[in-house]
N, CA, C and O atoms as a CHARMM CRD file, in Angstrom:
* protein
*
  344
    1    1 MET  N     88.41600 -77.48700  13.93700 PROA 1      0.00000
    2    1 MET  CA    88.17000 -77.78300  12.54000 PROA 1      0.00000
    3    1 MET  C     86.86100 -77.41400  12.14000 PROA 1      0.00000
    4    1 MET  O     86.01200 -77.46800  13.03000 PROA 1      0.00000
    5    2 LYS  N     86.48500 -77.04100  10.98000 PROA 2      0.00000
    6    2 LYS  CA    85.38600 -76.63200  10.63100 PROA 2      0.00000
    7    2 LYS  C     84.46000 -77.82300  10.21100 PROA 2      0.00000
    8    2 LYS  O     84.93800 -78.72300   9.52100 PROA 2      0.00000
    9    3 ARG  N     83.12800 -77.85700  10.61200 PROA 3      0.00000
   10    3 ARG  CA    82.27700 -78.92200  10.35300 PROA 3      0.00000
   11    3 ARG  C     81.88100 -78.81200   8.93200 PROA 3      0.00000
   12    3 ARG  O     81.82800 -77.70000   8.40700 PROA 3      0.00000
   13    4 LYS  N     81.57600 -79.98000   8.21800 PROA 4      0.00000
   14    4 LYS  CA    81.44200 -80.15600   6.86400 PROA 4      0.00000
   15    4 LYS  C     80.08900 -80.78000   6.63900 PROA 4      0.00000
   16    4 LYS  O     79.79600 -81.79200   7.27600 PROA 4      0.00000
   17    5 VAL  N     79.18700 -80.21800   5.72300 PROA 5      0.00000
   18    5 VAL  CA    77.95900 -80.90900   5.35300 PROA 5      0.00000
   19    5 VAL  C     77.73500 -80.79600   3.94700 PROA 5      0.00000
   20    5 VAL  O     78.29600 -79.87100   3.36000 PROA 5      0.00000
   21    6 VAL  N     76.98500 -81.60900   3.29300 PROA 6      0.00000
   22    6 VAL  CA    76.38600 -81.70800   1.87300 PROA 6      0.00000
   23    6 VAL  C     74.81400 -81.38900   1.93400 PROA 6      0.00000
   24    6 VAL  O     74.02000 -82.04300   2.61000 PROA 6      0.00000
   25    7 VAL  N     74.52000 -80.41900   1.22700 PROA 7      0.00000
   26    7 VAL  CA    73.18000 -80.11600   1.03600 PROA 7      0.00000
   27    7 VAL  C     72.55600 -79.99900  -0.38400 PROA 7      0.00000
   28    7 VAL  O     73.11300 -79.32000  -1.24700 PROA 7      0.00000
   29    8 GLU  N     71.49100 -80.61300  -0.60000 PROA 8      0.00000
   30    8 GLU  CA    70.93400 -80.47100  -1.84400 PROA 8      0.00000
   31    8 GLU  C     70.66500 -78.98300  -2.20700 PROA 8      0.00000
   32    8 GLU  O     70.26800 -78.13400  -1.40900 PROA 8      0.00000
   33    9 ASN  N     70.96100 -78.76800  -3.64600 PROA 9      0.00000
   34    9 ASN  CA    70.99000 -77.36800  -4.12700 PROA 9      0.00000
   35    9 ASN  C     69.61500 -76.79900  -3.99500 PROA 9      0.00000
   36    9 ASN  O     69.58900 -75.56800  -4.00400 PROA 9      0.00000
   37   10 THR  N     68.52600 -77.37700  -3.88100 PROA 10     0.00000
   38   10 THR  CA    67.17600 -76.68300  -3.74400 PROA 10     0.00000
   39   10 THR  C     66.97900 -76.19900  -2.36300 PROA 10     0.00000
   40   10 THR  O     66.06100 -75.40000  -2.17800 PROA 10     0.00000
   41   11 LEU  N     67.67500 -76.55100  -1.41800 PROA 11     0.00000
   42   11 LEU  CA    67.54200 -76.26700  -0.00300 PROA 11     0.00000
   43   11 LEU  C     68.50800 -74.92700   0.48200 PROA 11     0.00000
   44   11 LEU  O     69.28400 -74.93900   1.43800 PROA 11     0.00000
   45   12 LYS  N     68.25100 -73.79500  -0.42200 PROA 12     0.00000
   46   12 LYS  CA    68.97900 -72.74100  -0.26400 PROA 12     0.00000
   47   12 LYS  C     68.98200 -72.24500   1.18900 PROA 12     0.00000
   48   12 LYS  O     70.01300 -71.83700   1.72400 PROA 12     0.00000
   49   13 ASP  N     67.78400 -72.29600   1.81300 PROA 13     0.00000
   50   13 ASP  CA    67.67900 -71.78200   3.08200 PROA 13     0.00000
   51   13 ASP  C     68.30300 -72.51200   4.21900 PROA 13     0.00000
   52   13 ASP  O     68.71500 -72.01800   5.26800 PROA 13     0.00000
   53   14 VAL  N     68.31400 -73.82200   3.83900 PROA 14     0.00000
   54   14 VAL  CA    69.16700 -74.80200   4.77900 PROA 14     0.00000
   55   14 VAL  C     70.76200 -74.63300   4.64300 PROA 14     0.00000
   56   14 VAL  O     71.56700 -74.77000   5.56500 PROA 14     0.00000
   57   15 ARG  N     71.04900 -74.31500   3.34000 PROA 15     0.00000
   58   15 ARG  CA    72.52500 -74.12500   3.16600 PROA 15     0.00000
   59   15 ARG  C     72.92200 -72.74700   3.78500 PROA 15     0.00000
   60   15 ARG  O     73.98000 -72.59800   4.39500 PROA 15     0.00000
   61   16 ASN  N     72.07000 -71.81100   3.60500 PROA 16     0.00000
   62   16 ASN  CA    72.57900 -70.44000   4.29300 PROA 16     0.00000
   63   16 ASN  C     72.52100 -70.49700   5.79700 PROA 16     0.00000
   64   16 ASN  O     73.37600 -69.88900   6.44200 PROA 16     0.00000
   65   17 TYR  N     71.47500 -71.25600   6.46400 PROA 17     0.00000
   66   17 TYR  CA    71.38400 -71.47000   7.87700 PROA 17     0.00000
   67   17 TYR  C     72.57600 -72.21200   8.30600 PROA 17     0.00000
   68   17 TYR  O     73.18600 -71.74100   9.26600 PROA 17     0.00000
   69   18 LEU  N     73.02900 -73.32400   7.74800 PROA 18     0.00000
   70   18 LEU  CA    74.25800 -73.91400   8.19900 PROA 18     0.00000
   71   18 LEU  C     75.53900 -73.39600   8.06700 PROA 18     0.00000
   72   18 LEU  O     76.42400 -73.67000   8.87700 PROA 18     0.00000
   73   19 ALA  N     75.74600 -72.51000   6.90300 PROA 19     0.00000
   74   19 ALA  CA    76.80300 -71.72400   6.73100 PROA 19     0.00000
   75   19 ALA  C     76.95300 -70.53400   7.77000 PROA 19     0.00000
   76   19 ALA  O     78.06000 -70.10300   8.09200 PROA 19     0.00000
   77   20 ASN  N     75.89700 -70.08900   8.21400 PROA 20     0.00000
   78   20 ASN  CA    75.89600 -69.08800   9.21900 PROA 20     0.00000
   79   20 ASN  C     76.05700 -69.63900  10.75400 PROA 20     0.00000
   80   20 ASN  O     76.25900 -68.90200  11.71900 PROA 20     0.00000
   81   21 HSD  N     75.93500 -71.02800  10.80700 PROA 21     0.00000
   82   21 HSD  CA    76.25800 -71.68000  12.02100 PROA 21     0.00000
   83   21 HSD  C     77.45100 -72.40300  11.93400 PROA 21     0.00000
   84   21 HSD  O     77.58100 -73.37800  12.67600 PROA 21     0.00000
   85   22 GLY  N     78.43500 -72.06800  11.08100 PROA 22     0.00000
   86   22 GLY  CA    79.81100 -72.56100  11.17000 PROA 22     0.00000
   87   22 GLY  C     80.04500 -73.74900  10.25600 PROA 22     0.00000
   88   22 GLY  O     81.16000 -74.26800  10.30900 PROA 22     0.00000
   89   23 TYR  N     79.20300 -74.21400   9.48100 PROA 23     0.00000
   90   23 TYR  CA    79.38500 -75.26000   8.77300 PROA 23     0.00000
   91   23 TYR  C     80.09300 -74.85100   7.30300 PROA 23     0.00000
   92   23 TYR  O     79.84200 -73.79700   6.71800 PROA 23     0.00000
   93   24 ASP  N     80.96800 -75.81900   6.84300 PROA 24     0.00000
   94   24 ASP  CA    81.39800 -75.69300   5.48600 PROA 24     0.00000
   95   24 ASP  C     80.43500 -76.35700   4.48800 PROA 24     0.00000
   96   24 ASP  O     80.52000 -77.58400   4.51600 PROA 24     0.00000
   97   25 VAL  N     79.70400 -75.95500   3.77300 PROA 25     0.00000
   98   25 VAL  CA    78.51100 -76.46300   3.20400 PROA 25     0.00000
   99   25 VAL  C     78.92500 -76.65700   1.70300 PROA 25     0.00000
  100   25 VAL  O     79.30000 -75.70000   1.02500 PROA 25     0.00000
  101   26 ARG  N     78.84000 -77.98100   1.19300 PROA 26     0.00000
  102   26 ARG  CA    78.98900 -78.29500  -0.14300 PROA 26     0.00000
  103   26 ARG  C     77.61600 -78.56700  -0.73800 PROA 26     0.00000
  104   26 ARG  O     76.77400 -79.18900  -0.09000 PROA 26     0.00000
  105   27 THR  N     77.36500 -78.07900  -2.04300 PROA 27     0.00000
  106   27 THR  CA    75.90300 -78.25100  -2.56800 PROA 27     0.00000
  107   27 THR  C     76.14800 -79.60200  -3.52900 PROA 27     0.00000
  108   27 THR  O     77.13500 -79.86100  -4.21800 PROA 27     0.00000
  109   28 MET  N     75.01400 -80.31600  -3.36000 PROA 28     0.00000
  110   28 MET  CA    74.74600 -81.53000  -4.16900 PROA 28     0.00000
  111   28 MET  C     73.67800 -81.00700  -5.10600 PROA 28     0.00000
  112   28 MET  O     72.62200 -80.50600  -4.71800 PROA 28     0.00000
  113   29 TYR  N     74.01100 -81.15100  -6.27800 PROA 29     0.00000
  114   29 TYR  CA    73.16900 -80.89300  -7.48700 PROA 29     0.00000
  115   29 TYR  C     72.34000 -82.11300  -7.85900 PROA 29     0.00000
  116   29 TYR  O     72.48600 -83.22700  -7.35500 PROA 29     0.00000
  117   30 GLN  N     71.48700 -81.79700  -8.76000 PROA 30     0.00000
  118   30 GLN  CA    70.54300 -82.69200  -9.25000 PROA 30     0.00000
  119   30 GLN  C     71.12500 -84.00000  -9.80200 PROA 30     0.00000
  120   30 GLN  O     70.64300 -85.11400  -9.59600 PROA 30     0.00000
  121   31 ASP  N     72.14700 -83.74800 -10.48100 PROA 31     0.00000
  122   31 ASP  CA    72.76800 -84.97500 -11.26600 PROA 31     0.00000
  123   31 ASP  C     73.72300 -85.70700 -10.37400 PROA 31     0.00000
  124   31 ASP  O     74.19500 -86.78900 -10.72500 PROA 31     0.00000
  125   32 ASP  N     74.03100 -85.12400  -9.18500 PROA 32     0.00000
  126   32 ASP  CA    74.88500 -85.73500  -8.29800 PROA 32     0.00000
  127   32 ASP  C     73.98700 -86.87500  -7.50100 PROA 32     0.00000
  128   32 ASP  O     72.75700 -86.82000  -7.47800 PROA 32     0.00000
  129   33 THR  N     74.75600 -87.91700  -6.85000 PROA 33     0.00000
  130   33 THR  CA    74.14800 -88.77200  -6.07100 PROA 33     0.00000
  131   33 THR  C     75.02800 -88.85800  -4.82000 PROA 33     0.00000
  132   33 THR  O     76.16900 -88.40400  -4.74000 PROA 33     0.00000
  133   34 VAL  N     74.32600 -89.52500  -3.81000 PROA 34     0.00000
  134   34 VAL  CA    75.03200 -89.64400  -2.49500 PROA 34     0.00000
  135   34 VAL  C     76.40900 -90.53900  -2.67700 PROA 34     0.00000
  136   34 VAL  O     77.40500 -90.38500  -1.97100 PROA 34     0.00000
  137   35 GLU  N     76.29900 -91.43500  -3.67300 PROA 35     0.00000
  138   35 GLU  CA    77.42800 -92.15700  -3.96100 PROA 35     0.00000
  139   35 GLU  C     78.64900 -91.40900  -4.34900 PROA 35     0.00000
  140   35 GLU  O     79.77900 -91.75800  -4.00600 PROA 35     0.00000
  141   36 ASP  N     78.36000 -90.27000  -5.14500 PROA 36     0.00000
  142   36 ASP  CA    79.44100 -89.54900  -5.61600 PROA 36     0.00000
  143   36 ASP  C     80.19400 -88.85700  -4.48100 PROA 36     0.00000
  144   36 ASP  O     81.29900 -88.39900  -4.76900 PROA 36     0.00000
  145   37 ILE  N     79.73800 -88.71500  -3.21100 PROA 37     0.00000
  146   37 ILE  CA    80.32000 -88.04500  -2.19400 PROA 37     0.00000
  147   37 ILE  C     81.13000 -88.89900  -1.04700 PROA 37     0.00000
  148   37 ILE  O     80.60600 -89.88200  -0.52200 PROA 37     0.00000
  149   38 VAL  N     82.17000 -88.54600  -0.77200 PROA 38     0.00000
  150   38 VAL  CA    82.89400 -89.40500   0.02900 PROA 38     0.00000
  151   38 VAL  C     82.27300 -88.95800   1.50200 PROA 38     0.00000
  152   38 VAL  O     82.61500 -87.95900   2.13500 PROA 38     0.00000
  153   39 ALA  N     81.37600 -89.84100   1.85400 PROA 39     0.00000
  154   39 ALA  CA    80.58300 -89.38600   3.17600 PROA 39     0.00000
  155   39 ALA  C     81.49500 -89.34000   4.41600 PROA 39     0.00000
  156   39 ALA  O     81.09100 -88.71700   5.39800 PROA 39     0.00000
  157   40 ASP  N     82.65400 -89.93200   4.44700 PROA 40     0.00000
  158   40 ASP  CA    83.45100 -90.06300   5.67600 PROA 40     0.00000
  159   40 ASP  C     84.04000 -88.41500   6.00600 PROA 40     0.00000
  160   40 ASP  O     84.41900 -88.08400   7.13000 PROA 40     0.00000
  161   41 GLU  N     84.03600 -87.60700   4.97600 PROA 41     0.00000
  162   41 GLU  CA    84.53600 -86.18700   5.14700 PROA 41     0.00000
  163   41 GLU  C     83.34900 -85.42700   5.72900 PROA 41     0.00000
  164   41 GLU  O     83.68800 -84.30200   6.09600 PROA 41     0.00000
  165   42 TYR  N     82.20700 -85.67100   5.90200 PROA 42     0.00000
  166   42 TYR  CA    81.00700 -84.89500   6.14900 PROA 42     0.00000
  167   42 TYR  C     80.20100 -85.25200   7.23200 PROA 42     0.00000
  168   42 TYR  O     79.96700 -86.43700   7.47100 PROA 42     0.00000
  169   43 ASP  N     79.75100 -84.33700   7.91300 PROA 43     0.00000
  170   43 ASP  CA    79.10300 -84.55900   9.27800 PROA 43     0.00000
  171   43 ASP  C     77.63300 -85.08000   9.07400 PROA 43     0.00000
  172   43 ASP  O     77.04700 -85.80500   9.87700 PROA 43     0.00000
  173   44 ALA  N     77.14600 -84.63400   7.94900 PROA 44     0.00000
  174   44 ALA  CA    75.74700 -85.22000   7.45100 PROA 44     0.00000
  175   44 ALA  C     75.43000 -84.73100   5.97600 PROA 44     0.00000
  176   44 ALA  O     75.99200 -83.80200   5.39600 PROA 44     0.00000
  177   45 ILE  N     74.45500 -85.51000   5.50400 PROA 45     0.00000
  178   45 ILE  CA    73.82200 -85.03100   4.13200 PROA 45     0.00000
  179   45 ILE  C     72.59800 -84.77100   4.19100 PROA 45     0.00000
  180   45 ILE  O     71.84300 -85.62800   4.65100 PROA 45     0.00000
  181   46 VAL  N     72.10200 -83.54500   3.75000 PROA 46     0.00000
  182   46 VAL  CA    70.75900 -83.03800   3.74900 PROA 46     0.00000
  183   46 VAL  C     70.03300 -83.07100   2.38500 PROA 46     0.00000
  184   46 VAL  O     70.43700 -82.40700   1.43000 PROA 46     0.00000
  185   47 VAL  N     68.95900 -83.86100   2.33200 PROA 47     0.00000
  186   47 VAL  CA    68.38000 -83.86100   0.98200 PROA 47     0.00000
  187   47 VAL  C     66.82200 -83.46100   1.26400 PROA 47     0.00000
  188   47 VAL  O     66.33100 -83.39900   2.39100 PROA 47     0.00000
  189   48 THR  N     66.15900 -83.21200   0.08900 PROA 48     0.00000
  190   48 THR  CA    64.73500 -82.67600   0.26100 PROA 48     0.00000
  191   48 THR  C     64.02300 -84.08600   0.52900 PROA 48     0.00000
  192   48 THR  O     63.33400 -84.13000   1.54800 PROA 48     0.00000
  193   49 ASP  N     64.09000 -85.08700  -0.14900 PROA 49     0.00000
  194   49 ASP  CA    63.37300 -86.48800  -0.25300 PROA 49     0.00000
  195   49 ASP  C     64.21800 -87.58200  -0.17000 PROA 49     0.00000
  196   49 ASP  O     65.03800 -87.75500  -1.07200 PROA 49     0.00000
  197   50 LEU  N     64.15400 -88.36400   0.78400 PROA 50     0.00000
  198   50 LEU  CA    64.94900 -89.72300   0.88000 PROA 50     0.00000
  199   50 LEU  C     64.57600 -90.49000  -0.31300 PROA 50     0.00000
  200   50 LEU  O     65.43800 -91.25700  -0.74200 PROA 50     0.00000
  201   51 HSD  N     63.47700 -90.42900  -0.91600 PROA 51     0.00000
  202   51 HSD  CA    63.02000 -91.33600  -2.23700 PROA 51     0.00000
  203   51 HSD  C     63.34400 -90.79500  -3.49700 PROA 51     0.00000
  204   51 HSD  O     62.97500 -91.32800  -4.54300 PROA 51     0.00000
  205   52 SER  N     64.12000 -89.60300  -3.44500 PROA 52     0.00000
  206   52 SER  CA    64.54900 -89.04500  -4.59000 PROA 52     0.00000
  207   52 SER  C     65.57100 -89.83200  -5.54900 PROA 52     0.00000
  208   52 SER  O     65.99100 -90.92600  -5.17300 PROA 52     0.00000
  209   53 GLY  N     65.95800 -89.32200  -6.72100 PROA 53     0.00000
  210   53 GLY  CA    66.95100 -90.04300  -7.34000 PROA 53     0.00000
  211   53 GLY  C     68.27500 -89.97300  -6.77800 PROA 53     0.00000
  212   53 GLY  O     69.14000 -90.80300  -7.05600 PROA 53     0.00000
  213   54 ASN  N     68.45600 -89.00900  -5.99900 PROA 54     0.00000
  214   54 ASN  CA    69.96200 -88.65200  -5.39100 PROA 54     0.00000
  215   54 ASN  C     70.45700 -89.72800  -4.24700 PROA 54     0.00000
  216   54 ASN  O     71.62300 -89.97400  -3.93700 PROA 54     0.00000
  217   55 VAL  N     69.38500 -90.24100  -3.76400 PROA 55     0.00000
  218   55 VAL  CA    69.51200 -91.26400  -2.65900 PROA 55     0.00000
  219   55 VAL  C     69.21900 -92.65600  -2.89600 PROA 55     0.00000
  220   55 VAL  O     68.02200 -92.90700  -3.03700 PROA 55     0.00000
  221   56 ASP  N     70.01300 -93.60200  -2.97100 PROA 56     0.00000
  222   56 ASP  CA    69.91600 -95.02000  -3.01900 PROA 56     0.00000
  223   56 ASP  C     69.43500 -95.56200  -1.72600 PROA 56     0.00000
  224   56 ASP  O     70.21100 -95.53400  -0.77100 PROA 56     0.00000
  225   57 ARG  N     68.28300 -96.03600  -1.59100 PROA 57     0.00000
  226   57 ARG  CA    67.82800 -96.55800  -0.35700 PROA 57     0.00000
  227   57 ARG  C     68.79900 -97.69300   0.26900 PROA 57     0.00000
  228   57 ARG  O     68.82200 -97.95000   1.47300 PROA 57     0.00000
  229   58 LYS  N     69.55800 -98.30600  -0.66000 PROA 58     0.00000
  230   58 LYS  CA    70.40500 -99.63200  -0.11500 PROA 58     0.00000
  231   58 LYS  C     71.70100 -99.01600   0.28000 PROA 58     0.00000
  232   58 LYS  O     72.52800 -99.69100   0.89300 PROA 58     0.00000
  233   59 LEU  N     71.93500 -97.73600  -0.04500 PROA 59     0.00000
  234   59 LEU  CA    73.28700 -97.26400   0.21600 PROA 59     0.00000
  235   59 LEU  C     73.44200 -97.16300   1.65900 PROA 59     0.00000
  236   59 LEU  O     72.53600 -96.69000   2.34500 PROA 59     0.00000
  237   60 LYS  N     74.57500 -97.59200   2.18000 PROA 60     0.00000
  238   60 LYS  CA    74.93400 -97.44100   3.68200 PROA 60     0.00000
  239   60 LYS  C     76.13400 -96.56600   3.63800 PROA 60     0.00000
  240   60 LYS  O     77.17400 -96.81700   3.02800 PROA 60     0.00000
  241   61 VAL  N     75.82800 -95.30500   4.49100 PROA 61     0.00000
  242   61 VAL  CA    76.89700 -94.39800   4.82300 PROA 61     0.00000
  243   61 VAL  C     76.96700 -94.19500   6.29700 PROA 61     0.00000
  244   61 VAL  O     75.96400 -94.37400   6.98800 PROA 61     0.00000
  245   62 LYS  N     78.09400 -93.83500   6.80400 PROA 62     0.00000
  246   62 LYS  CA    78.27100 -93.71600   8.09100 PROA 62     0.00000
  247   62 LYS  C     77.84800 -92.39300   8.72900 PROA 62     0.00000
  248   62 LYS  O     78.01100 -92.22400   9.93800 PROA 62     0.00000
  249   63 VAL  N     77.32400 -91.47700   7.97500 PROA 63     0.00000
  250   63 VAL  CA    76.73900 -90.11100   8.51300 PROA 63     0.00000
  251   63 VAL  C     75.25000 -90.00000   8.36000 PROA 63     0.00000
  252   63 VAL  O     74.75700 -90.60100   7.40500 PROA 63     0.00000
  253   64 PRO  N     74.53700 -89.38900   9.07900 PROA 64     0.00000
  254   64 PRO  CA    73.20700 -89.18100   8.92000 PROA 64     0.00000
  255   64 PRO  C     72.68300 -88.49500   7.55000 PROA 64     0.00000
  256   64 PRO  O     73.13800 -87.39700   7.23100 PROA 64     0.00000
  257   65 VAL  N     71.88200 -89.04100   6.87600 PROA 65     0.00000
  258   65 VAL  CA    71.16900 -88.40700   5.69800 PROA 65     0.00000
  259   65 VAL  C     69.77600 -88.02200   6.26200 PROA 65     0.00000
  260   65 VAL  O     68.95500 -88.84200   6.67200 PROA 65     0.00000
  261   66 ILE  N     69.61000 -86.70100   6.23500 PROA 66     0.00000
  262   66 ILE  CA    68.50100 -86.02500   6.82200 PROA 66     0.00000
  263   66 ILE  C     67.52700 -85.61800   5.95600 PROA 66     0.00000
  264   66 ILE  O     67.90700 -84.74200   5.17900 PROA 66     0.00000
  265   67 GLU  N     66.22000 -86.02500   5.82000 PROA 67     0.00000
  266   67 GLU  CA    65.20400 -85.65200   4.91900 PROA 67     0.00000
  267   67 GLU  C     64.68700 -84.30400   5.28000 PROA 67     0.00000
  268   67 GLU  O     64.06300 -84.33600   6.34000 PROA 67     0.00000
  269   68 ALA  N     64.75700 -83.03800   4.68300 PROA 68     0.00000
  270   68 ALA  CA    64.57000 -81.79800   4.90200 PROA 68     0.00000
  271   68 ALA  C     62.93100 -81.52200   4.63800 PROA 68     0.00000
  272   68 ALA  O     62.33900 -80.57300   5.15200 PROA 68     0.00000
  273   69 ALA  N     62.38900 -82.36600   3.88000 PROA 69     0.00000
  274   69 ALA  CA    60.86500 -81.91300   3.55100 PROA 69     0.00000
  275   69 ALA  C     60.08300 -81.63900   4.69300 PROA 69     0.00000
  276   69 ALA  O     60.00600 -82.49700   5.57200 PROA 69     0.00000
  277   70 GLY  N     59.48600 -80.55100   4.80300 PROA 70     0.00000
  278   70 GLY  CA    58.58500 -80.17200   5.87700 PROA 70     0.00000
  279   70 GLY  C     59.35300 -79.64500   7.21400 PROA 70     0.00000
  280   70 GLY  O     58.76200 -79.42800   8.27200 PROA 70     0.00000
  281   71 LEU  N     60.53800 -79.49600   7.05000 PROA 71     0.00000
  282   71 LEU  CA    61.29900 -79.04000   8.29000 PROA 71     0.00000
  283   71 LEU  C     61.86800 -77.46800   7.95900 PROA 71     0.00000
  284   71 LEU  O     62.09700 -77.04600   6.82500 PROA 71     0.00000
  285   72 THR  N     62.02000 -76.79300   9.08200 PROA 72     0.00000
  286   72 THR  CA    62.59000 -75.55100   8.76900 PROA 72     0.00000
  287   72 THR  C     64.08500 -75.68100   8.83200 PROA 72     0.00000
  288   72 THR  O     64.56600 -76.76800   9.15300 PROA 72     0.00000
  289   73 PRO  N     64.77100 -74.77200   8.58200 PROA 73     0.00000
  290   73 PRO  CA    66.26400 -74.88700   8.62600 PROA 73     0.00000
  291   73 PRO  C     66.74900 -75.01600  10.01100 PROA 73     0.00000
  292   73 PRO  O     67.81500 -75.60800  10.18000 PROA 73     0.00000
  293   74 GLY  N     66.16600 -74.58300  10.93500 PROA 74     0.00000
  294   74 GLY  CA    66.49700 -74.64000  12.57500 PROA 74     0.00000
  295   74 GLY  C     66.34500 -76.07000  12.83300 PROA 74     0.00000
  296   74 GLY  O     67.19600 -76.63400  13.52100 PROA 74     0.00000
  297   75 GLU  N     65.24600 -76.78600  12.30600 PROA 75     0.00000
  298   75 GLU  CA    64.86800 -78.10700  12.56000 PROA 75     0.00000
  299   75 GLU  C     65.83900 -79.14400  12.01900 PROA 75     0.00000
  300   75 GLU  O     66.12600 -80.16600  12.64200 PROA 75     0.00000
  301   76 VAL  N     66.34100 -78.81800  10.79400 PROA 76     0.00000
  302   76 VAL  CA    67.35900 -79.57600  10.03200 PROA 76     0.00000
  303   76 VAL  C     68.47600 -79.54600  11.00400 PROA 76     0.00000
  304   76 VAL  O     68.98500 -80.61600  11.33600 PROA 76     0.00000
  305   77 TYR  N     68.95300 -78.31400  11.54200 PROA 77     0.00000
  306   77 TYR  CA    70.18000 -78.17100  12.26800 PROA 77     0.00000
  307   77 TYR  C     70.11800 -78.91900  13.69900 PROA 77     0.00000
  308   77 TYR  O     71.04100 -79.49700  14.27400 PROA 77     0.00000
  309   78 GLN  N     68.84200 -78.75900  14.09900 PROA 78     0.00000
  310   78 GLN  CA    68.48400 -79.74800  15.33400 PROA 78     0.00000
  311   78 GLN  C     68.78100 -81.23400  15.36900 PROA 78     0.00000
  312   78 GLN  O     69.33700 -81.89200  16.24800 PROA 78     0.00000
  313   79 ARG  N     68.24400 -81.62800  14.13000 PROA 79     0.00000
  314   79 ARG  CA    68.41700 -83.07300  13.79400 PROA 79     0.00000
  315   79 ARG  C     69.89200 -83.51000  13.70900 PROA 79     0.00000
  316   79 ARG  O     70.36000 -84.52200  14.23100 PROA 79     0.00000
  317   80 MET  N     70.60600 -82.52600  12.91600 PROA 80     0.00000
  318   80 MET  CA    72.17200 -82.75500  12.85400 PROA 80     0.00000
  319   80 MET  C     72.89700 -82.79100  14.15000 PROA 80     0.00000
  320   80 MET  O     73.75900 -83.63500  14.39100 PROA 80     0.00000
  321   81 THR  N     72.52300 -81.83000  15.00900 PROA 81     0.00000
  322   81 THR  CA    73.25800 -81.73700  16.24000 PROA 81     0.00000
  323   81 THR  C     73.05900 -82.74800  17.23800 PROA 81     0.00000
  324   81 THR  O     73.86600 -83.09800  18.09900 PROA 81     0.00000
  325   82 ALA  N     71.56000 -83.30600  16.97300 PROA 82     0.00000
  326   82 ALA  CA    71.11000 -84.14800  18.03900 PROA 82     0.00000
  327   82 ALA  C     71.49800 -85.70400  17.54400 PROA 82     0.00000
  328   82 ALA  O     71.30600 -86.69600  18.24700 PROA 82     0.00000
  329   83 GLY  N     72.02600 -85.72600  16.32300 PROA 83     0.00000
  330   83 GLY  CA    72.34500 -87.12700  15.79100 PROA 83     0.00000
  331   83 GLY  C     71.17000 -87.89000  15.45900 PROA 83     0.00000
  332   83 GLY  O     71.24800 -89.10500  15.27900 PROA 83     0.00000
  333   84 GLN  N     70.04100 -87.23000  15.36100 PROA 84     0.00000
  334   84 GLN  CA    68.78000 -87.91000  14.82600 PROA 84     0.00000
  335   84 GLN  C     68.90500 -88.16900  13.27200 PROA 84     0.00000
  336   84 GLN  O     69.57100 -87.45400  12.52300 PROA 84     0.00000
  337   85 ASN  N     68.20900 -89.23900  12.89200 PROA 85     0.00000
  338   85 ASN  CA    68.21900 -89.49900  11.41000 PROA 85     0.00000
  339   85 ASN  C     66.73500 -90.04800  11.10100 PROA 85     0.00000
  340   85 ASN  O     66.38900 -91.13400  11.56600 PROA 85     0.00000
  341   86 ARG  N     65.96600 -89.36400  10.39700 PROA 86     0.00000
  342   86 ARG  CA    64.72300 -90.06900   9.99500 PROA 86     0.00000
  343   86 ARG  C     64.56800 -90.16400   8.60100 PROA 86     0.00000
  344   86 ARG  O     63.58000 -90.72500   8.12600 PROA 86     0.00000
């Protein structure tokens, strides 16, 4: 079964990297929020900034929400595969 991930639209390099590593990548646009996503269907959610309007800090999801600011696409991938969430 193909792994699925949601990535913010501004993170084109991350989307491409994950797609090249076998992920089915859904794009989250600026007017989407994490609440719009059925998180149980995805392995992770990748956003630029955890403090952006897309992410409600009180939101509880069962999948990692990874902040990509300052990370390379490879580092985002490592955090996803290691189960780390910062």
